[in-house]
Short mmCIF file of the C-alpha atoms (twelve columns), coordinates in Angstrom:
data_MODEL
# 
_entry.id   MODEL 
# 
loop_
_atom_site.group_PDB 
_atom_site.id 
_atom_site.type_symbol 
_atom_site.label_atom_id 
_atom_site.label_alt_id 
_atom_site.label_comp_id 
_atom_site.label_asym_id 
_atom_site.label_seq_id 
_atom_site.Cartn_x 
_atom_site.Cartn_y 
_atom_site.Cartn_z 
_atom_site.pdbx_PDB_model_num 
ATOM 1   C CA . MET A 1   22.008  4.966  14.407  1 
ATOM 2   C CA . SER A 2   18.623  5.663  12.910  1 
ATOM 3   C CA . GLN A 3   18.251  8.595  10.498  1 
ATOM 4   C CA . GLU A 4   14.473  8.232  10.109  1 
ATOM 5   C CA . LEU A 5   12.541  9.710  13.007  1 
ATOM 6   C CA . PRO A 6   9.197   8.360  14.188  1 
ATOM 7   C CA . LEU A 7   5.990   10.334 14.045  1 
ATOM 8   C CA . MET A 8   5.218   12.186 17.294  1 
ATOM 9   C CA . ARG A 9   8.696   11.695 18.728  1 
ATOM 10  C CA . LYS A 10  7.976   12.617 22.353  1 
ATOM 11  C CA . ALA A 11  4.790   10.555 22.504  1 
ATOM 12  C CA . THR A 12  6.714   7.595  21.088  1 
ATOM 13  C CA . ALA A 13  9.499   8.144  23.644  1 
ATOM 14  C CA . VAL A 14  6.936   8.233  26.480  1 
ATOM 15  C CA . TRP A 15  5.487   4.904  25.336  1 
ATOM 16  C CA . LEU A 16  8.927   3.298  24.942  1 
ATOM 17  C CA . VAL A 17  9.995   4.457  28.437  1 
ATOM 18  C CA . GLU A 18  6.791   3.142  30.021  1 
ATOM 19  C CA . ASN A 19  6.487   -0.159 28.141  1 
ATOM 20  C CA . THR A 20  9.973   -1.413 27.263  1 
ATOM 21  C CA . ALA A 21  13.309  -2.179 28.905  1 
ATOM 22  C CA . LEU A 22  15.265  -0.150 26.356  1 
ATOM 23  C CA . THR A 23  18.055  2.129  27.558  1 
ATOM 24  C CA . PHE A 24  17.674  5.890  27.530  1 
ATOM 25  C CA . SER A 25  20.359  6.015  24.858  1 
ATOM 26  C CA . GLN A 26  18.478  3.627  22.567  1 
ATOM 27  C CA . ILE A 27  15.227  5.571  22.955  1 
ATOM 28  C CA . ALA A 28  17.003  8.907  22.480  1 
ATOM 29  C CA . VAL A 29  18.671  7.819  19.246  1 
ATOM 30  C CA . PHE A 30  15.456  6.352  17.826  1 
ATOM 31  C CA . CYS A 31  13.309  9.368  18.731  1 
ATOM 32  C CA . GLY A 32  15.902  12.010 17.868  1 
ATOM 33  C CA . LEU A 33  15.938  13.372 21.416  1 
ATOM 34  C CA . HIS A 34  18.765  14.059 23.866  1 
ATOM 35  C CA . GLU A 35  19.469  11.280 26.354  1 
ATOM 36  C CA . LEU A 36  18.806  13.629 29.300  1 
ATOM 37  C CA . GLU A 37  15.433  14.521 27.799  1 
ATOM 38  C CA . VAL A 38  14.507  10.825 27.746  1 
ATOM 39  C CA . GLN A 39  15.681  10.527 31.353  1 
ATOM 40  C CA . GLY A 40  13.465  13.521 32.183  1 
ATOM 41  C CA . ILE A 41  10.534  11.737 30.542  1 
ATOM 42  C CA . ALA A 42  11.214  8.690  32.733  1 
ATOM 43  C CA . ASP A 43  11.414  10.876 35.870  1 
ATOM 44  C CA . GLY A 44  8.192   12.670 34.924  1 
ATOM 45  C CA . ASP A 45  9.856   16.084 34.601  1 
ATOM 46  C CA . VAL A 46  9.535   16.314 30.809  1 
ATOM 47  C CA . ALA A 47  6.393   15.626 28.757  1 
ATOM 48  C CA . SER A 48  4.384   14.664 31.830  1 
ATOM 49  C CA . ASN A 49  1.132   15.568 30.084  1 
ATOM 50  C CA . VAL A 50  2.001   13.760 26.829  1 
ATOM 51  C CA . VAL A 51  0.100   10.536 26.188  1 
ATOM 52  C CA . GLY A 52  2.299   7.728  24.905  1 
ATOM 53  C CA . GLN A 53  1.873   6.650  21.290  1 
ATOM 54  C CA . ASN A 54  2.427   2.975  20.505  1 
ATOM 55  C CA . PRO A 55  4.923   2.693  17.612  1 
ATOM 56  C CA . ILE A 56  3.969   -0.963 17.110  1 
ATOM 57  C CA . SER A 57  0.305   -0.205 16.411  1 
ATOM 58  C CA . SER A 58  1.273   2.611  14.044  1 
ATOM 59  C CA . GLY A 59  3.618   0.248  12.179  1 
ATOM 60  C CA . GLN A 60  6.794   2.203  12.915  1 
ATOM 61  C CA . LEU A 61  8.330   -0.641 14.933  1 
ATOM 62  C CA . THR A 62  7.867   -4.375 15.333  1 
ATOM 63  C CA . LYS A 63  7.878   -6.362 18.578  1 
ATOM 64  C CA . GLU A 64  10.847  -8.314 17.237  1 
ATOM 65  C CA . GLU A 65  12.830  -5.106 16.713  1 
ATOM 66  C CA . ILE A 66  12.164  -4.007 20.297  1 
ATOM 67  C CA . SER A 67  13.052  -7.473 21.643  1 
ATOM 68  C CA . ARG A 68  16.293  -7.484 19.631  1 
ATOM 69  C CA . CYS A 69  17.360  -4.152 21.116  1 
ATOM 70  C CA . GLU A 70  16.264  -5.070 24.651  1 
ATOM 71  C CA . ALA A 71  18.501  -8.146 24.473  1 
ATOM 72  C CA . ASP A 72  21.575  -6.179 23.339  1 
ATOM 73  C CA . ASN A 73  22.098  -2.647 24.666  1 
ATOM 74  C CA . ASN A 74  24.567  -1.886 21.862  1 
ATOM 75  C CA . GLN A 75  21.874  -2.276 19.188  1 
ATOM 76  C CA . TYR A 76  19.669  0.616  18.095  1 
ATOM 77  C CA . LEU A 77  16.075  0.574  16.898  1 
ATOM 78  C CA . LYS A 78  15.447  0.860  13.178  1 
ATOM 79  C CA . ILE A 79  12.203  2.340  11.901  1 
ATOM 80  C CA . ASN A 80  10.012  0.007  9.835   1 
ATOM 81  C CA . ARG A 81  9.890   1.973  6.549   1 
ATOM 82  C CA . SER A 82  7.884   -0.582 4.568   1 
ATOM 83  C CA . SER A 83  4.693   -0.143 6.575   1 
ATOM 84  C CA . ILE A 84  5.049   3.648  6.670   1 
ATOM 85  C CA . ASP A 85  5.382   3.737  2.884   1 
ATOM 86  C CA . LYS A 86  2.197   1.671  2.563   1 
ATOM 87  C CA . ASN A 87  0.296   4.001  4.891   1 
ATOM 88  C CA . THR A 88  1.121   7.187  3.011   1 
ATOM 89  C CA . LYS A 89  -1.816  8.560  1.121   1 
ATOM 90  C CA . VAL A 90  -1.282  8.194  -2.604  1 
ATOM 91  C CA . LYS A 91  -3.872  10.573 -3.934  1 
ATOM 92  C CA . ALA A 92  -5.431  13.538 -2.225  1 
ATOM 93  C CA . SER A 93  -8.536  15.291 -3.390  1 
ATOM 94  C CA . LYS A 94  -7.842  17.942 -5.993  1 
ATOM 95  C CA . TYR A 95  -8.015  21.427 -4.509  1 
ATOM 96  C CA . THR A 96  -7.355  24.435 -6.690  1 
ATOM 97  C CA . PRO A 97  -6.813  27.804 -5.005  1 
ATOM 98  C CA . ILE A 98  -9.285  30.538 -5.900  1 
ATOM 99  C CA . ALA A 99  -6.602  32.464 -7.787  1 
ATOM 100 C CA . ARG A 100 -5.986  29.455 -10.050 1 
ATOM 101 C CA . ARG A 101 -9.622  28.599 -10.746 1 
ATOM 102 C CA . GLN A 102 -9.810  31.243 -13.450 1 
ATOM 103 C CA . ASP A 103 -6.992  29.403 -15.257 1 
ATOM 104 C CA . LYS A 104 -8.917  26.127 -15.575 1 
ATOM 105 C CA . PRO A 105 -10.756 27.089 -18.790 1 
ATOM 106 C CA . ASP A 106 -7.398  28.047 -20.370 1 
ATOM 107 C CA . GLY A 107 -5.962  24.669 -19.372 1 
ATOM 108 C CA . ILE A 108 -8.977  22.795 -20.729 1 
ATOM 109 C CA . SER A 109 -8.715  24.733 -23.984 1 
ATOM 110 C CA . TYR A 110 -5.022  23.795 -24.239 1 
ATOM 111 C CA . LEU A 111 -5.754  20.100 -23.728 1 
ATOM 112 C CA . LEU A 112 -8.586  20.107 -26.273 1 
ATOM 113 C CA . LYS A 113 -6.496  21.961 -28.858 1 
ATOM 114 C CA . TYR A 114 -3.284  19.923 -28.640 1 
ATOM 115 C CA . TYR A 115 -4.779  16.560 -27.588 1 
ATOM 116 C CA . PRO A 116 -8.178  16.383 -29.337 1 
ATOM 117 C CA . THR A 117 -8.657  12.687 -28.506 1 
ATOM 118 C CA . ILE A 118 -8.441  13.264 -24.752 1 
ATOM 119 C CA . SER A 119 -11.541 12.086 -22.892 1 
ATOM 120 C CA . ASN A 120 -13.548 14.110 -20.411 1 
ATOM 121 C CA . ASN A 121 -12.567 11.716 -17.622 1 
ATOM 122 C CA . GLN A 122 -8.874  12.234 -18.317 1 
ATOM 123 C CA . ILE A 123 -9.326  16.019 -18.219 1 
ATOM 124 C CA . LYS A 124 -11.306 15.726 -14.975 1 
ATOM 125 C CA . LYS A 125 -8.555  13.606 -13.402 1 
ATOM 126 C CA . LEU A 126 -5.846  15.958 -14.566 1 
ATOM 127 C CA . ILE A 127 -7.370  19.329 -13.730 1 
ATOM 128 C CA . GLY A 128 -10.299 18.558 -11.453 1 
ATOM 129 C CA . THR A 129 -13.202 20.114 -13.316 1 
ATOM 130 C CA . THR A 130 -16.719 19.220 -14.435 1 
ATOM 131 C CA . ASP A 131 -18.174 17.698 -17.603 1 
ATOM 132 C CA . LYS A 132 -20.289 20.809 -18.089 1 
ATOM 133 C CA . MET A 133 -17.199 23.043 -18.155 1 
ATOM 134 C CA . ILE A 134 -15.340 20.739 -20.576 1 
ATOM 135 C CA . ASP A 135 -18.329 20.434 -22.923 1 
ATOM 136 C CA . SER A 136 -18.970 24.177 -22.946 1 
ATOM 137 C CA . ILE A 137 -15.354 24.878 -23.914 1 
ATOM 138 C CA . ARG A 138 -15.338 22.077 -26.489 1 
ATOM 139 C CA . ASP A 139 -18.593 23.373 -28.053 1 
ATOM 140 C CA . LYS A 140 -17.425 26.998 -27.722 1 
ATOM 141 C CA . THR A 141 -20.528 27.881 -25.698 1 
ATOM 142 C CA . HIS A 142 -18.675 28.916 -22.541 1 
ATOM 143 C CA . TRP A 143 -19.855 32.326 -21.296 1 
ATOM 144 C CA . ASN A 144 -16.294 33.723 -21.453 1 
ATOM 145 C CA . ILE A 145 -15.085 31.919 -24.603 1 
ATOM 146 C CA . ASP A 146 -13.648 35.109 -26.143 1 
ATOM 147 C CA . GLU A 147 -11.185 35.511 -23.250 1 
ATOM 148 C CA . ILE A 148 -10.086 31.851 -23.089 1 
ATOM 149 C CA . LYS A 149 -6.585  31.307 -24.479 1 
ATOM 150 C CA . PRO A 150 -4.981  27.835 -24.618 1 
ATOM 151 C CA . ARG A 151 -2.249  27.775 -21.966 1 
ATOM 152 C CA . ASP A 152 -0.124  24.863 -20.739 1 
ATOM 153 C CA . VAL A 153 -1.700  23.167 -17.700 1 
ATOM 154 C CA . VAL A 154 1.685   22.444 -16.110 1 
ATOM 155 C CA . LEU A 155 2.867   26.045 -16.437 1 
ATOM 156 C CA . LEU A 156 -0.444  27.213 -14.990 1 
ATOM 157 C CA . GLY A 157 0.154   24.935 -11.991 1 
ATOM 158 C CA . LEU A 158 -3.069  22.972 -12.467 1 
ATOM 159 C CA . CYS A 159 -1.226  19.636 -12.457 1 
ATOM 160 C CA . SER A 160 2.273   18.215 -12.101 1 
ATOM 161 C CA . GLN A 161 4.491   17.368 -15.052 1 
ATOM 162 C CA . SER A 162 4.584   13.692 -14.052 1 
ATOM 163 C CA . ARG A 163 0.777   13.440 -13.888 1 
ATOM 164 C CA . PHE A 164 0.509   15.262 -17.238 1 
ATOM 165 C CA . ASN A 165 2.998   12.834 -18.836 1 
ATOM 166 C CA . GLU A 166 1.014   9.903  -17.415 1 
ATOM 167 C CA . ILE A 167 -2.232  11.061 -19.026 1 
ATOM 168 C CA . ILE A 168 -0.531  11.890 -22.341 1 
ATOM 169 C CA . SER A 169 1.053   8.431  -22.487 1 
ATOM 170 C CA . GLN A 170 -2.411  6.918  -21.891 1 
ATOM 171 C CA . ILE A 171 -3.769  8.976  -24.784 1 
ATOM 172 C CA . GLU A 172 -0.947  7.802  -27.065 1 
ATOM 173 C CA . VAL A 173 -1.556  4.160  -26.103 1 
ATOM 174 C CA . ASP A 174 -5.281  4.549  -26.789 1 
ATOM 175 C CA . ASN A 175 -4.564  6.163  -30.173 1 
ATOM 176 C CA . SER A 176 -2.118  3.426  -31.205 1 
ATOM 177 C CA . GLU A 177 -4.694  0.717  -30.433 1 
ATOM 178 C CA . GLN A 178 -7.260  2.276  -32.767 1 
# 
């Protein structure tokens, strides 16, 4: 039995009912639905307005996997994890909530104080800020410099511990090369 469920389970079930010779049981197990619900989809009672979603084009299944299960009713579909892992977005754009934006200068100050060799690009990648902000804090010309206190960027929630460790290890490698 498959533990991983496909994306858009009912739409996938609709497509499998319409386009394959799989049993209701096989479709139900793969989609995480009840067998009677799949039978209702086939009869048109359930999900009649749902458009089928092709699991082959989305990379969740292969034609060979469907053919294997059509040939033997005792076999169950297995989701193709390798293509789903490749499709997941690795890096999203950096969004900082309004409440946390006031903490960015404190985080920049922390990085500049404890890691003086850190580059502007590394700070921008880590926190998501501008060169102007970094330079003004480095030169102590920021408009609110008196209120800026160095605080840990991870504790402030401006970046994850793993991302912070990644950047710090890059800094250490750069320092050892010089």
